[in-house]
N, C-alpha and C positions, 0 to 999 in steps of 0.2 A: 490782738488774736483772742482775746474774750470777744470781742465783736463777733464773729464769724462762729464760735462755738454754740454761741446763744440759740443764734436760727441754728445749724445745724443740729442738737437737741429735739428742742423741737418741732425737727419737721420731721427727725426718731418718730415720735413719740403719733406722729400723728398721719404717719404713716400706718407706721405697727399695730394703732387703733383701728384704723379704717382695713387693713386685713384680715385683722381678729372677728371686726363683724360682717364685712362680704366672705370669711370659710364659716361662722354661724351659720347664716342665710346658707347658703348652699346646700351648708350636711342637712339639715332643714326642710329647705323643695328637695332635696332629695329620697328623704324622710318619709317625704309627705305622696310622695310621686309610687315607690313602694323599688326607686334605683334599690340598695341593697338590703344584705339579709338582717336576718333577724338579730342577733346581737350586736350587730352596727346600733339597732333600735335602740333593746335593748339600754345600751347605757346615757344616749344621747337625751332620755325623750322623758323617765323619769325622777329626777335628779332632787324635787321639793318633793313628794311623793317620799322618799325613803328617807327623808333629812327634816333634821326645825329649821325653821329658816334663823337663819341665821341673825338678820335685827333681833328676835329675845337674845342671844348672847351677848350682843352689842347692843345692848339698850338694859338692861339687868347689869351692866358691867359700869356703862357711863354714869345710871341714876345711883351706884353706890360710890362710884368716884361726886360726883356731885356733891352725896350724903357730907360723903367725908370731907371737903371744903365747905359747905356753912356747919357742919362743929366745931372746923376748924378755924372759926372766924369767928365762936361761941368763949374758948379757951380763954383765959390767960394769953399778954402779949409770948412773955418766955417761953410757955409754950408751946405756940400755935402752929409753928414748923415742922413737928415732929405730931406734935397728932396729928397735923393736913399727913401728915404721908406716908406718918404708922394708919393711918383710914380708909387713905385709897389703897391701901395694897392691903389691908385687910377687907376693904371692902367688897374691892371688886377679884380678887380671889375670893371671897360667899358666894359673889354671885353667880363664875362661873360653875361652884360647885350645884351651886340649888338648876342655873344652867343644866346643867348636867346631868339630875334624878328628874330637871320634864322630861326633858328631853328622852330621858332611857322609857321612864315611863309613859310618853306618844309614841314611842315608835314600838314599844313593847303592844300597843292597841291596834299600831295600825297591819305589824301580822298576825295576832289572832287574827281581825279582823280578813287579810289575808288568805288565812285559812277554811274559815269560813263560807267562802268565795268559791 
């Protein structure tokens, strides 16, 4: 039974990936040709302009986790697990809070630029 489930699962994932990629390409071609109205253009074209890149968020979180693991290796062995896990949660949360402030500041400056145009 397991011999048939894995290939079917892999096929489903590949087929879904191809569908998503082709739908996205089709949407972009329709937008470039002008075959859709302005509200749809607004939904698909300027996503990155409005949002701060999520790679910044995940970079900050992963740096916090890495620092916590490094600090956890430096403490005595009897406290290593507690300090590592606690530090991971604390520093990952701190990274998310810092990201919130950075993103709100960047979005605020982008909104001011839009108003001046």
